[in-house]
Structures are given as structure tokens and as C-alpha cells.
mmCIF file of the protein (N, C-alpha, C, O) and its ligand, coordinates in Angstrom:
data_MODEL
# 
_entry.id   MODEL 
# 
loop_
_entity.id 
_entity.type 
_entity.pdbx_number_of_molecules 
1 polymer     1 
2 non-polymer 1 
# 
_entity_poly.entity_id                      1 
_entity_poly.type                           'polypeptide(L)' 
_entity_poly.nstd_linkage                   no 
_entity_poly.nstd_monomer                   no 
_entity_poly.pdbx_seq_one_letter_code       MICTCDECRYTFKRVGSYKYCPDCGSDRIRQATPKEKKEYIDYQKEFYPKQQLA 
_entity_poly.pdbx_seq_one_letter_code_can   MICTCDECRYTFKRVGSYKYCPDCGSDRIRQATPKEKKEYIDYQKEFYPKQQLA 
_entity_poly.pdbx_strand_id                 A 
# 
loop_
_entity_poly_seq.entity_id 
_entity_poly_seq.num 
_entity_poly_seq.mon_id 
_entity_poly_seq.hetero 
1 1  MET n 
1 2  ILE n 
1 3  CYS n 
1 4  THR n 
1 5  CYS n 
1 6  ASP n 
1 7  GLU n 
1 8  CYS n 
1 9  ARG n 
1 10 TYR n 
1 11 THR n 
1 12 PHE n 
1 13 LYS n 
1 14 ARG n 
1 15 VAL n 
1 16 GLY n 
1 17 SER n 
1 18 TYR n 
1 19 LYS n 
1 20 TYR n 
1 21 CYS n 
1 22 PRO n 
1 23 ASP n 
1 24 CYS n 
1 25 GLY n 
1 26 SER n 
1 27 ASP n 
1 28 ARG n 
1 29 ILE n 
1 30 ARG n 
1 31 GLN n 
1 32 ALA n 
1 33 THR n 
1 34 PRO n 
1 35 LYS n 
1 36 GLU n 
1 37 LYS n 
1 38 LYS n 
1 39 GLU n 
1 40 TYR n 
1 41 ILE n 
1 42 ASP n 
1 43 TYR n 
1 44 GLN n 
1 45 LYS n 
1 46 GLU n 
1 47 PHE n 
1 48 TYR n 
1 49 PRO n 
1 50 LYS n 
1 51 GLN n 
1 52 GLN n 
1 53 LEU n 
1 54 ALA n 
# 
loop_
_struct_asym.id 
_struct_asym.entity_id 
A 1 
B 2 
# 
loop_
_chem_comp.id 
_chem_comp.type 
_chem_comp.mon_nstd_flag 
ALA 'L-peptide linking' y 
ARG 'L-peptide linking' y 
ASP 'L-peptide linking' y 
CYS 'L-peptide linking' y 
GLN 'L-peptide linking' y 
GLU 'L-peptide linking' y 
GLY 'peptide linking'   y 
ILE 'L-peptide linking' y 
LEU 'L-peptide linking' y 
LYS 'L-peptide linking' y 
MET 'L-peptide linking' y 
PHE 'L-peptide linking' y 
PRO 'L-peptide linking' y 
SER 'L-peptide linking' y 
THR 'L-peptide linking' y 
TYR 'L-peptide linking' y 
VAL 'L-peptide linking' y 
ZN  non-polymer         . 
# 
_pdbx_entity_nonpoly.entity_id   2 
_pdbx_entity_nonpoly.name        ? 
_pdbx_entity_nonpoly.comp_id     ZN 
# 
_pdbx_nonpoly_scheme.asym_id         B 
_pdbx_nonpoly_scheme.entity_id       2 
_pdbx_nonpoly_scheme.mon_id          ZN 
_pdbx_nonpoly_scheme.ndb_seq_num     1 
_pdbx_nonpoly_scheme.pdb_seq_num     101 
_pdbx_nonpoly_scheme.auth_seq_num    101 
_pdbx_nonpoly_scheme.pdb_mon_id      ZN 
_pdbx_nonpoly_scheme.auth_mon_id     ZN 
_pdbx_nonpoly_scheme.pdb_strand_id   A 
_pdbx_nonpoly_scheme.pdb_ins_code    . 
# 
loop_
_atom_site.group_PDB 
_atom_site.id 
_atom_site.type_symbol 
_atom_site.label_atom_id 
_atom_site.label_alt_id 
_atom_site.label_comp_id 
_atom_site.label_asym_id 
_atom_site.label_entity_id 
_atom_site.label_seq_id 
_atom_site.pdbx_PDB_ins_code 
_atom_site.Cartn_x 
_atom_site.Cartn_y 
_atom_site.Cartn_z 
_atom_site.occupancy 
_atom_site.B_iso_or_equiv 
_atom_site.pdbx_formal_charge 
_atom_site.auth_seq_id 
_atom_site.auth_comp_id 
_atom_site.auth_asym_id 
_atom_site.auth_atom_id 
_atom_site.pdbx_PDB_model_num 
ATOM   1   N  N  . MET A 1 1  ? 0.874  -1.170 -0.067  1.00 0.00 ? 1   MET A N  1 
ATOM   2   C  CA . MET A 1 1  ? -0.029 -0.042 0.086   1.00 0.00 ? 1   MET A CA 1 
ATOM   3   C  C  . MET A 1 1  ? 0.926  1.163  0.020   1.00 0.00 ? 1   MET A C  1 
ATOM   4   O  O  . MET A 1 1  ? 2.016  1.144  0.592   1.00 0.00 ? 1   MET A O  1 
ATOM   5   N  N  . ILE A 1 2  ? 0.483  2.214  -0.698  1.00 0.00 ? 2   ILE A N  1 
ATOM   6   C  CA . ILE A 1 2  ? 1.259  3.454  -0.972  1.00 0.00 ? 2   ILE A CA 1 
ATOM   7   C  C  . ILE A 1 2  ? 0.457  4.417  0.004   1.00 0.00 ? 2   ILE A C  1 
ATOM   8   O  O  . ILE A 1 2  ? -0.759 4.566  -0.115  1.00 0.00 ? 2   ILE A O  1 
ATOM   9   N  N  . CYS A 1 3  ? 1.280  5.122  1.067   1.00 0.00 ? 3   CYS A N  1 
ATOM   10  C  CA . CYS A 1 3  ? 0.641  5.957  2.050   1.00 0.00 ? 3   CYS A CA 1 
ATOM   11  C  C  . CYS A 1 3  ? 1.248  7.307  1.919   1.00 0.00 ? 3   CYS A C  1 
ATOM   12  O  O  . CYS A 1 3  ? 2.373  7.473  1.448   1.00 0.00 ? 3   CYS A O  1 
ATOM   13  N  N  . THR A 1 4  ? 0.441  8.323  2.368   1.00 0.00 ? 4   THR A N  1 
ATOM   14  C  CA . THR A 1 4  ? 1.039  9.547  2.510   1.00 0.00 ? 4   THR A CA 1 
ATOM   15  C  C  . THR A 1 4  ? 0.778  10.279 3.780   1.00 0.00 ? 4   THR A C  1 
ATOM   16  O  O  . THR A 1 4  ? -0.298 10.184 4.370   1.00 0.00 ? 4   THR A O  1 
ATOM   17  N  N  . CYS A 1 5  ? 1.687  10.947 4.162   1.00 0.00 ? 5   CYS A N  1 
ATOM   18  C  CA . CYS A 1 5  ? 1.776  11.619 5.599   1.00 0.00 ? 5   CYS A CA 1 
ATOM   19  C  C  . CYS A 1 5  ? 0.873  13.000 5.396   1.00 0.00 ? 5   CYS A C  1 
ATOM   20  O  O  . CYS A 1 5  ? 1.092  13.732 4.431   1.00 0.00 ? 5   CYS A O  1 
ATOM   21  N  N  . ASP A 1 6  ? 0.054  13.243 6.172   1.00 0.00 ? 6   ASP A N  1 
ATOM   22  C  CA . ASP A 1 6  ? -0.805 14.491 6.085   1.00 0.00 ? 6   ASP A CA 1 
ATOM   23  C  C  . ASP A 1 6  ? 0.199  15.665 6.711   1.00 0.00 ? 6   ASP A C  1 
ATOM   24  O  O  . ASP A 1 6  ? 0.012  16.844 6.408   1.00 0.00 ? 6   ASP A O  1 
ATOM   25  N  N  . GLU A 1 7  ? 1.151  15.311 7.500   1.00 0.00 ? 7   GLU A N  1 
ATOM   26  C  CA . GLU A 1 7  ? 1.929  16.335 8.229   1.00 0.00 ? 7   GLU A CA 1 
ATOM   27  C  C  . GLU A 1 7  ? 2.941  16.993 7.241   1.00 0.00 ? 7   GLU A C  1 
ATOM   28  O  O  . GLU A 1 7  ? 3.076  18.216 7.209   1.00 0.00 ? 7   GLU A O  1 
ATOM   29  N  N  . CYS A 1 8  ? 3.681  16.111 6.397   1.00 0.00 ? 8   CYS A N  1 
ATOM   30  C  CA . CYS A 1 8  ? 4.805  16.622 5.570   1.00 0.00 ? 8   CYS A CA 1 
ATOM   31  C  C  . CYS A 1 8  ? 4.518  16.307 4.141   1.00 0.00 ? 8   CYS A C  1 
ATOM   32  O  O  . CYS A 1 8  ? 5.290  16.631 3.239   1.00 0.00 ? 8   CYS A O  1 
ATOM   33  N  N  . ARG A 1 9  ? 3.328  15.631 3.934   1.00 0.00 ? 9   ARG A N  1 
ATOM   34  C  CA . ARG A 1 9  ? 3.012  15.160 2.492   1.00 0.00 ? 9   ARG A CA 1 
ATOM   35  C  C  . ARG A 1 9  ? 4.013  14.150 1.843   1.00 0.00 ? 9   ARG A C  1 
ATOM   36  O  O  . ARG A 1 9  ? 4.031  13.951 0.628   1.00 0.00 ? 9   ARG A O  1 
ATOM   37  N  N  . TYR A 1 10 ? 4.791  13.564 2.671   1.00 0.00 ? 10  TYR A N  1 
ATOM   38  C  CA . TYR A 1 10 ? 5.705  12.409 2.210   1.00 0.00 ? 10  TYR A CA 1 
ATOM   39  C  C  . TYR A 1 10 ? 4.936  11.264 1.921   1.00 0.00 ? 10  TYR A C  1 
ATOM   40  O  O  . TYR A 1 10 ? 4.161  10.739 2.721   1.00 0.00 ? 10  TYR A O  1 
ATOM   41  N  N  . THR A 1 11 ? 5.164  10.863 0.720   1.00 0.00 ? 11  THR A N  1 
ATOM   42  C  CA . THR A 1 11 ? 4.525  9.524  0.125   1.00 0.00 ? 11  THR A CA 1 
ATOM   43  C  C  . THR A 1 11 ? 5.499  8.343  0.098   1.00 0.00 ? 11  THR A C  1 
ATOM   44  O  O  . THR A 1 11 ? 6.568  8.389  -0.510  1.00 0.00 ? 11  THR A O  1 
ATOM   45  N  N  . PHE A 1 12 ? 5.103  7.361  0.740   1.00 0.00 ? 12  PHE A N  1 
ATOM   46  C  CA . PHE A 1 12 ? 6.042  6.175  0.866   1.00 0.00 ? 12  PHE A CA 1 
ATOM   47  C  C  . PHE A 1 12 ? 5.246  4.882  0.672   1.00 0.00 ? 12  PHE A C  1 
ATOM   48  O  O  . PHE A 1 12 ? 4.015  4.872  0.687   1.00 0.00 ? 12  PHE A O  1 
ATOM   49  N  N  . LYS A 1 13 ? 6.066  3.693  0.471   1.00 0.00 ? 13  LYS A N  1 
ATOM   50  C  CA . LYS A 1 13 ? 5.414  2.397  0.261   1.00 0.00 ? 13  LYS A CA 1 
ATOM   51  C  C  . LYS A 1 13 ? 5.365  1.780  1.824   1.00 0.00 ? 13  LYS A C  1 
ATOM   52  O  O  . LYS A 1 13 ? 6.342  1.525  2.529   1.00 0.00 ? 13  LYS A O  1 
ATOM   53  N  N  . ARG A 1 14 ? 4.070  1.628  2.133   1.00 0.00 ? 14  ARG A N  1 
ATOM   54  C  CA . ARG A 1 14 ? 3.979  1.175  3.607   1.00 0.00 ? 14  ARG A CA 1 
ATOM   55  C  C  . ARG A 1 14 ? 4.270  -0.431 3.541   1.00 0.00 ? 14  ARG A C  1 
ATOM   56  O  O  . ARG A 1 14 ? 3.776  -1.170 2.690   1.00 0.00 ? 14  ARG A O  1 
ATOM   57  N  N  . VAL A 1 15 ? 5.116  -0.830 4.538   1.00 0.00 ? 15  VAL A N  1 
ATOM   58  C  CA . VAL A 1 15 ? 5.514  -2.349 4.539   1.00 0.00 ? 15  VAL A CA 1 
ATOM   59  C  C  . VAL A 1 15 ? 4.991  -2.771 5.970   1.00 0.00 ? 15  VAL A C  1 
ATOM   60  O  O  . VAL A 1 15 ? 5.379  -2.128 6.945   1.00 0.00 ? 15  VAL A O  1 
ATOM   61  N  N  . GLY A 1 16 ? 4.102  -3.856 6.129   1.00 0.00 ? 16  GLY A N  1 
ATOM   62  C  CA . GLY A 1 16 ? 3.712  -4.455 7.266   1.00 0.00 ? 16  GLY A CA 1 
ATOM   63  C  C  . GLY A 1 16 ? 2.680  -3.402 7.881   1.00 0.00 ? 16  GLY A C  1 
ATOM   64  O  O  . GLY A 1 16 ? 1.849  -2.817 7.186   1.00 0.00 ? 16  GLY A O  1 
ATOM   65  N  N  . SER A 1 17 ? 2.817  -3.228 9.228   1.00 0.00 ? 17  SER A N  1 
ATOM   66  C  CA . SER A 1 17 ? 1.869  -2.402 9.988   1.00 0.00 ? 17  SER A CA 1 
ATOM   67  C  C  . SER A 1 17 ? 2.683  -1.082 10.410  1.00 0.00 ? 17  SER A C  1 
ATOM   68  O  O  . SER A 1 17 ? 2.758  -0.680 11.571  1.00 0.00 ? 17  SER A O  1 
ATOM   69  N  N  . TYR A 1 18 ? 3.189  -0.562 9.469   1.00 0.00 ? 18  TYR A N  1 
ATOM   70  C  CA . TYR A 1 18 ? 3.933  0.859  9.574   1.00 0.00 ? 18  TYR A CA 1 
ATOM   71  C  C  . TYR A 1 18 ? 2.801  1.859  10.182  1.00 0.00 ? 18  TYR A C  1 
ATOM   72  O  O  . TYR A 1 18 ? 1.696  1.990  9.654   1.00 0.00 ? 18  TYR A O  1 
ATOM   73  N  N  . LYS A 1 19 ? 3.163  2.465  11.217  1.00 0.00 ? 19  LYS A N  1 
ATOM   74  C  CA . LYS A 1 19 ? 2.085  3.409  11.844  1.00 0.00 ? 19  LYS A CA 1 
ATOM   75  C  C  . LYS A 1 19 ? 2.526  4.840  11.842  1.00 0.00 ? 19  LYS A C  1 
ATOM   76  O  O  . LYS A 1 19 ? 1.742  5.730  12.172  1.00 0.00 ? 19  LYS A O  1 
ATOM   77  N  N  . TYR A 1 20 ? 3.917  5.116  11.434  1.00 0.00 ? 20  TYR A N  1 
ATOM   78  C  CA . TYR A 1 20 ? 4.415  6.293  11.489  1.00 0.00 ? 20  TYR A CA 1 
ATOM   79  C  C  . TYR A 1 20 ? 5.015  6.678  10.282  1.00 0.00 ? 20  TYR A C  1 
ATOM   80  O  O  . TYR A 1 20 ? 5.497  5.856  9.503   1.00 0.00 ? 20  TYR A O  1 
ATOM   81  N  N  . CYS A 1 21 ? 5.008  8.086  10.058  1.00 0.00 ? 21  CYS A N  1 
ATOM   82  C  CA . CYS A 1 21 ? 5.728  8.520  8.856   1.00 0.00 ? 21  CYS A CA 1 
ATOM   83  C  C  . CYS A 1 21 ? 7.322  8.342  9.036   1.00 0.00 ? 21  CYS A C  1 
ATOM   84  O  O  . CYS A 1 21 ? 7.921  8.665  10.062  1.00 0.00 ? 21  CYS A O  1 
ATOM   85  N  N  . PRO A 1 22 ? 7.914  7.785  7.899   1.00 0.00 ? 22  PRO A N  1 
ATOM   86  C  CA . PRO A 1 22 ? 9.454  7.572  8.116   1.00 0.00 ? 22  PRO A CA 1 
ATOM   87  C  C  . PRO A 1 22 ? 10.123 8.827  7.981   1.00 0.00 ? 22  PRO A C  1 
ATOM   88  O  O  . PRO A 1 22 ? 11.273 8.935  8.407   1.00 0.00 ? 22  PRO A O  1 
ATOM   89  N  N  . ASP A 1 23 ? 9.521  9.818  7.420   1.00 0.00 ? 23  ASP A N  1 
ATOM   90  C  CA . ASP A 1 23 ? 10.130 11.160 7.323   1.00 0.00 ? 23  ASP A CA 1 
ATOM   91  C  C  . ASP A 1 23 ? 10.146 12.084 8.577   1.00 0.00 ? 23  ASP A C  1 
ATOM   92  O  O  . ASP A 1 23 ? 11.142 12.684 8.983   1.00 0.00 ? 23  ASP A O  1 
ATOM   93  N  N  . CYS A 1 24 ? 9.011  12.113 9.085   1.00 0.00 ? 24  CYS A N  1 
ATOM   94  C  CA . CYS A 1 24 ? 8.859  13.180 10.266  1.00 0.00 ? 24  CYS A CA 1 
ATOM   95  C  C  . CYS A 1 24 ? 8.362  12.495 11.525  1.00 0.00 ? 24  CYS A C  1 
ATOM   96  O  O  . CYS A 1 24 ? 8.380  13.107 12.593  1.00 0.00 ? 24  CYS A O  1 
ATOM   97  N  N  . GLY A 1 25 ? 7.910  11.219 11.440  1.00 0.00 ? 25  GLY A N  1 
ATOM   98  C  CA . GLY A 1 25 ? 7.512  10.368 12.670  1.00 0.00 ? 25  GLY A CA 1 
ATOM   99  C  C  . GLY A 1 25 ? 6.204  10.579 13.033  1.00 0.00 ? 25  GLY A C  1 
ATOM   100 O  O  . GLY A 1 25 ? 5.843  10.010 14.062  1.00 0.00 ? 25  GLY A O  1 
ATOM   101 N  N  . SER A 1 26 ? 5.238  11.395 12.325  1.00 0.00 ? 26  SER A N  1 
ATOM   102 C  CA . SER A 1 26 ? 3.978  11.643 12.554  1.00 0.00 ? 26  SER A CA 1 
ATOM   103 C  C  . SER A 1 26 ? 3.085  10.415 12.384  1.00 0.00 ? 26  SER A C  1 
ATOM   104 O  O  . SER A 1 26 ? 3.438  9.548  11.585  1.00 0.00 ? 26  SER A O  1 
ATOM   105 N  N  . ASP A 1 27 ? 1.985  10.284 13.060  1.00 0.00 ? 27  ASP A N  1 
ATOM   106 C  CA . ASP A 1 27 ? 0.966  9.065  12.926  1.00 0.00 ? 27  ASP A CA 1 
ATOM   107 C  C  . ASP A 1 27 ? -0.090 9.492  12.050  1.00 0.00 ? 27  ASP A C  1 
ATOM   108 O  O  . ASP A 1 27 ? -1.009 8.713  11.797  1.00 0.00 ? 27  ASP A O  1 
ATOM   109 N  N  . ARG A 1 28 ? -0.051 10.803 11.496  1.00 0.00 ? 28  ARG A N  1 
ATOM   110 C  CA . ARG A 1 28 ? -1.112 11.234 10.507  1.00 0.00 ? 28  ARG A CA 1 
ATOM   111 C  C  . ARG A 1 28 ? -0.941 10.862 9.117   1.00 0.00 ? 28  ARG A C  1 
ATOM   112 O  O  . ARG A 1 28 ? -0.877 11.691 8.209   1.00 0.00 ? 28  ARG A O  1 
ATOM   113 N  N  . ILE A 1 29 ? -0.859 9.438  8.938   1.00 0.00 ? 29  ILE A N  1 
ATOM   114 C  CA . ILE A 1 29 ? -0.586 8.817  7.521   1.00 0.00 ? 29  ILE A CA 1 
ATOM   115 C  C  . ILE A 1 29 ? -1.920 8.237  7.146   1.00 0.00 ? 29  ILE A C  1 
ATOM   116 O  O  . ILE A 1 29 ? -2.669 7.823  8.031   1.00 0.00 ? 29  ILE A O  1 
ATOM   117 N  N  . ARG A 1 30 ? -2.258 8.184  5.863   1.00 0.00 ? 30  ARG A N  1 
ATOM   118 C  CA . ARG A 1 30 ? -3.355 7.790  5.260   1.00 0.00 ? 30  ARG A CA 1 
ATOM   119 C  C  . ARG A 1 30 ? -2.885 7.089  3.876   1.00 0.00 ? 30  ARG A C  1 
ATOM   120 O  O  . ARG A 1 30 ? -1.736 7.124  3.436   1.00 0.00 ? 30  ARG A O  1 
ATOM   121 N  N  . GLN A 1 31 ? -3.936 6.480  3.308   1.00 0.00 ? 31  GLN A N  1 
ATOM   122 C  CA . GLN A 1 31 ? -3.623 5.736  2.067   1.00 0.00 ? 31  GLN A CA 1 
ATOM   123 C  C  . GLN A 1 31 ? -3.592 7.005  1.075   1.00 0.00 ? 31  GLN A C  1 
ATOM   124 O  O  . GLN A 1 31 ? -4.332 7.986  1.146   1.00 0.00 ? 31  GLN A O  1 
ATOM   125 N  N  . ALA A 1 32 ? -2.650 6.785  0.209   1.00 0.00 ? 32  ALA A N  1 
ATOM   126 C  CA . ALA A 1 32 ? -2.362 7.916  -0.836  1.00 0.00 ? 32  ALA A CA 1 
ATOM   127 C  C  . ALA A 1 32 ? -3.491 7.831  -1.872  1.00 0.00 ? 32  ALA A C  1 
ATOM   128 O  O  . ALA A 1 32 ? -4.105 6.798  -2.137  1.00 0.00 ? 32  ALA A O  1 
ATOM   129 N  N  . THR A 1 33 ? -3.706 9.104  -2.460  1.00 0.00 ? 33  THR A N  1 
ATOM   130 C  CA . THR A 1 33 ? -4.769 9.203  -3.494  1.00 0.00 ? 33  THR A CA 1 
ATOM   131 C  C  . THR A 1 33 ? -4.280 8.623  -4.705  1.00 0.00 ? 33  THR A C  1 
ATOM   132 O  O  . THR A 1 33 ? -3.118 8.218  -4.697  1.00 0.00 ? 33  THR A O  1 
ATOM   133 N  N  . PRO A 1 34 ? -5.020 8.502  -5.832  1.00 0.00 ? 34  PRO A N  1 
ATOM   134 C  CA . PRO A 1 34 ? -4.474 7.978  -7.003  1.00 0.00 ? 34  PRO A CA 1 
ATOM   135 C  C  . PRO A 1 34 ? -3.383 8.983  -7.551  1.00 0.00 ? 34  PRO A C  1 
ATOM   136 O  O  . PRO A 1 34 ? -2.337 8.543  -8.028  1.00 0.00 ? 34  PRO A O  1 
ATOM   137 N  N  . LYS A 1 35 ? -3.634 10.304 -7.480  1.00 0.00 ? 35  LYS A N  1 
ATOM   138 C  CA . LYS A 1 35 ? -2.818 11.255 -7.962  1.00 0.00 ? 35  LYS A CA 1 
ATOM   139 C  C  . LYS A 1 35 ? -1.475 11.203 -7.162  1.00 0.00 ? 35  LYS A C  1 
ATOM   140 O  O  . LYS A 1 35 ? -0.437 11.385 -7.798  1.00 0.00 ? 35  LYS A O  1 
ATOM   141 N  N  . GLU A 1 36 ? -1.412 10.962 -5.779  1.00 0.00 ? 36  GLU A N  1 
ATOM   142 C  CA . GLU A 1 36 ? -0.279 10.921 -5.060  1.00 0.00 ? 36  GLU A CA 1 
ATOM   143 C  C  . GLU A 1 36 ? 0.482  9.630  -5.455  1.00 0.00 ? 36  GLU A C  1 
ATOM   144 O  O  . GLU A 1 36 ? 1.699  9.619  -5.637  1.00 0.00 ? 36  GLU A O  1 
ATOM   145 N  N  . LYS A 1 37 ? -0.310 8.554  -5.575  1.00 0.00 ? 37  LYS A N  1 
ATOM   146 C  CA . LYS A 1 37 ? 0.398  7.284  -6.079  1.00 0.00 ? 37  LYS A CA 1 
ATOM   147 C  C  . LYS A 1 37 ? 1.227  7.453  -7.307  1.00 0.00 ? 37  LYS A C  1 
ATOM   148 O  O  . LYS A 1 37 ? 2.377  7.033  -7.435  1.00 0.00 ? 37  LYS A O  1 
ATOM   149 N  N  . LYS A 1 38 ? 0.473  8.166  -8.279  1.00 0.00 ? 38  LYS A N  1 
ATOM   150 C  CA . LYS A 1 38 ? 1.148  8.376  -9.535  1.00 0.00 ? 38  LYS A CA 1 
ATOM   151 C  C  . LYS A 1 38 ? 2.504  9.226  -9.448  1.00 0.00 ? 38  LYS A C  1 
ATOM   152 O  O  . LYS A 1 38 ? 3.525  9.010  -10.101 1.00 0.00 ? 38  LYS A O  1 
ATOM   153 N  N  . GLU A 1 39 ? 2.301  10.212 -8.528  1.00 0.00 ? 39  GLU A N  1 
ATOM   154 C  CA . GLU A 1 39 ? 3.490  11.127 -8.397  1.00 0.00 ? 39  GLU A CA 1 
ATOM   155 C  C  . GLU A 1 39 ? 4.605  10.387 -7.708  1.00 0.00 ? 39  GLU A C  1 
ATOM   156 O  O  . GLU A 1 39 ? 5.788  10.574 -7.992  1.00 0.00 ? 39  GLU A O  1 
ATOM   157 N  N  . TYR A 1 40 ? 4.152  9.467  -6.715  1.00 0.00 ? 40  TYR A N  1 
ATOM   158 C  CA . TYR A 1 40 ? 5.128  8.536  -6.170  1.00 0.00 ? 40  TYR A CA 1 
ATOM   159 C  C  . TYR A 1 40 ? 5.903  7.668  -7.189  1.00 0.00 ? 40  TYR A C  1 
ATOM   160 O  O  . TYR A 1 40 ? 7.133  7.608  -7.168  1.00 0.00 ? 40  TYR A O  1 
ATOM   161 N  N  . ILE A 1 41 ? 5.213  7.062  -7.997  1.00 0.00 ? 41  ILE A N  1 
ATOM   162 C  CA . ILE A 1 41 ? 5.795  6.286  -9.136  1.00 0.00 ? 41  ILE A CA 1 
ATOM   163 C  C  . ILE A 1 41 ? 6.601  6.926  -9.990  1.00 0.00 ? 41  ILE A C  1 
ATOM   164 O  O  . ILE A 1 41 ? 7.666  6.429  -10.357 1.00 0.00 ? 41  ILE A O  1 
ATOM   165 N  N  . ASP A 1 42 ? 6.143  8.178  -10.421 1.00 0.00 ? 42  ASP A N  1 
ATOM   166 C  CA . ASP A 1 42 ? 7.005  8.959  -11.387 1.00 0.00 ? 42  ASP A CA 1 
ATOM   167 C  C  . ASP A 1 42 ? 8.299  9.383  -10.692 1.00 0.00 ? 42  ASP A C  1 
ATOM   168 O  O  . ASP A 1 42 ? 9.370  9.470  -11.293 1.00 0.00 ? 42  ASP A O  1 
ATOM   169 N  N  . TYR A 1 43 ? 8.135  9.648  -9.363  1.00 0.00 ? 43  TYR A N  1 
ATOM   170 C  CA . TYR A 1 43 ? 9.349  10.153 -8.586  1.00 0.00 ? 43  TYR A CA 1 
ATOM   171 C  C  . TYR A 1 43 ? 10.413 8.740  -8.509  1.00 0.00 ? 43  TYR A C  1 
ATOM   172 O  O  . TYR A 1 43 ? 11.632 8.906  -8.556  1.00 0.00 ? 43  TYR A O  1 
ATOM   173 N  N  . GLN A 1 44 ? 9.922  7.621  -8.412  1.00 0.00 ? 44  GLN A N  1 
ATOM   174 C  CA . GLN A 1 44 ? 10.729 6.470  -8.273  1.00 0.00 ? 44  GLN A CA 1 
ATOM   175 C  C  . GLN A 1 44 ? 11.497 6.255  -9.709  1.00 0.00 ? 44  GLN A C  1 
ATOM   176 O  O  . GLN A 1 44 ? 12.696 5.996  -9.809  1.00 0.00 ? 44  GLN A O  1 
ATOM   177 N  N  . LYS A 1 45 ? 10.642 6.401  -10.723 1.00 0.00 ? 45  LYS A N  1 
ATOM   178 C  CA . LYS A 1 45 ? 11.219 6.288  -12.148 1.00 0.00 ? 45  LYS A CA 1 
ATOM   179 C  C  . LYS A 1 45 ? 12.346 7.322  -12.329 1.00 0.00 ? 45  LYS A C  1 
ATOM   180 O  O  . LYS A 1 45 ? 13.371 6.991  -12.926 1.00 0.00 ? 45  LYS A O  1 
ATOM   181 N  N  . GLU A 1 46 ? 12.200 8.479  -11.867 1.00 0.00 ? 46  GLU A N  1 
ATOM   182 C  CA . GLU A 1 46 ? 12.959 9.505  -12.123 1.00 0.00 ? 46  GLU A CA 1 
ATOM   183 C  C  . GLU A 1 46 ? 14.373 9.324  -11.303 1.00 0.00 ? 46  GLU A C  1 
ATOM   184 O  O  . GLU A 1 46 ? 15.457 9.653  -11.783 1.00 0.00 ? 46  GLU A O  1 
ATOM   185 N  N  . PHE A 1 47 ? 14.214 8.792  -10.082 1.00 0.00 ? 47  PHE A N  1 
ATOM   186 C  CA . PHE A 1 47 ? 15.357 8.754  -9.290  1.00 0.00 ? 47  PHE A CA 1 
ATOM   187 C  C  . PHE A 1 47 ? 15.998 7.476  -9.214  1.00 0.00 ? 47  PHE A C  1 
ATOM   188 O  O  . PHE A 1 47 ? 17.121 7.340  -8.727  1.00 0.00 ? 47  PHE A O  1 
ATOM   189 N  N  . TYR A 1 48 ? 15.253 6.448  -9.725  1.00 0.00 ? 48  TYR A N  1 
ATOM   190 C  CA . TYR A 1 48 ? 15.953 5.016  -9.787  1.00 0.00 ? 48  TYR A CA 1 
ATOM   191 C  C  . TYR A 1 48 ? 15.583 4.427  -11.214 1.00 0.00 ? 48  TYR A C  1 
ATOM   192 O  O  . TYR A 1 48 ? 15.141 3.279  -11.266 1.00 0.00 ? 48  TYR A O  1 
ATOM   193 N  N  . PRO A 1 49 ? 15.736 5.112  -12.286 1.00 0.00 ? 49  PRO A N  1 
ATOM   194 C  CA . PRO A 1 49 ? 15.580 4.445  -13.570 1.00 0.00 ? 49  PRO A CA 1 
ATOM   195 C  C  . PRO A 1 49 ? 16.308 3.216  -13.842 1.00 0.00 ? 49  PRO A C  1 
ATOM   196 O  O  . PRO A 1 49 ? 15.760 2.384  -14.566 1.00 0.00 ? 49  PRO A O  1 
ATOM   197 N  N  . LYS A 1 50 ? 17.522 2.970  -13.343 1.00 0.00 ? 50  LYS A N  1 
ATOM   198 C  CA . LYS A 1 50 ? 18.227 1.646  -13.641 1.00 0.00 ? 50  LYS A CA 1 
ATOM   199 C  C  . LYS A 1 50 ? 17.510 0.461  -12.968 1.00 0.00 ? 50  LYS A C  1 
ATOM   200 O  O  . LYS A 1 50 ? 17.432 -0.663 -13.465 1.00 0.00 ? 50  LYS A O  1 
ATOM   201 N  N  . GLN A 1 51 ? 16.974 0.848  -11.736 1.00 0.00 ? 51  GLN A N  1 
ATOM   202 C  CA . GLN A 1 51 ? 16.118 -0.280 -11.099 1.00 0.00 ? 51  GLN A CA 1 
ATOM   203 C  C  . GLN A 1 51 ? 15.002 -0.761 -11.939 1.00 0.00 ? 51  GLN A C  1 
ATOM   204 O  O  . GLN A 1 51 ? 14.811 -1.969 -12.079 1.00 0.00 ? 51  GLN A O  1 
ATOM   205 N  N  . GLN A 1 52 ? 14.241 0.148  -12.516 1.00 0.00 ? 52  GLN A N  1 
ATOM   206 C  CA . GLN A 1 52 ? 13.169 -0.133 -13.309 1.00 0.00 ? 52  GLN A CA 1 
ATOM   207 C  C  . GLN A 1 52 ? 13.565 -0.939 -14.502 1.00 0.00 ? 52  GLN A C  1 
ATOM   208 O  O  . GLN A 1 52 ? 12.754 -1.731 -14.983 1.00 0.00 ? 52  GLN A O  1 
ATOM   209 N  N  . LEU A 1 53 ? 14.834 -0.781 -15.046 1.00 0.00 ? 53  LEU A N  1 
ATOM   210 C  CA . LEU A 1 53 ? 15.095 -1.526 -16.342 1.00 0.00 ? 53  LEU A CA 1 
ATOM   211 C  C  . LEU A 1 53 ? 15.581 -2.767 -15.929 1.00 0.00 ? 53  LEU A C  1 
ATOM   212 O  O  . LEU A 1 53 ? 15.472 -3.674 -16.754 1.00 0.00 ? 53  LEU A O  1 
ATOM   213 N  N  . ALA A 1 54 ? 16.121 -3.043 -14.787 1.00 0.00 ? 54  ALA A N  1 
ATOM   214 C  CA . ALA A 1 54 ? 16.794 -4.325 -14.095 1.00 0.00 ? 54  ALA A CA 1 
ATOM   215 C  C  . ALA A 1 54 ? 15.685 -5.480 -14.160 1.00 0.00 ? 54  ALA A C  1 
ATOM   216 O  O  . ALA A 1 54 ? 15.926 -6.594 -13.696 1.00 0.00 ? 54  ALA A O  1 
HETATM 217 ZN ZN . ZN  B 2 .  ? 5.550  12.904 7.603   1.00 0.00 2 101 ZN  A ZN 1 
# 
């Protein structure tokens, strides 16, 4: 599941029962919207293009 932090807008892939934002430590995390998920995926492609090709 892709989640977004309402506190700092950090979007991340949630693993297991992650309850806190890995960036700021806030518990105000929620499931990312489709738009935020797309931005997250685009961001991953931009910063890790070689991983996508591997
Ligand atoms: Zn945060």
C-alpha cells in the first residue's frame, strides 16, 4: 500500500503495519490518493531508472 503523511506530504510504500511517517515520525498517515500514487511512481522512475530496467 502506498501511503501519504498529512503532516509533511511524504509519500512512501507502507510495509507491514507501519504506523508512523518515516520522514517526520507523525502518525497522521493515510492511504495515498491515485494522484499521489502516480507522483510517487513517477518520482521512483526519475530517481531510480536503472532499477526499473533491471
Ligand atoms: Zn511526515
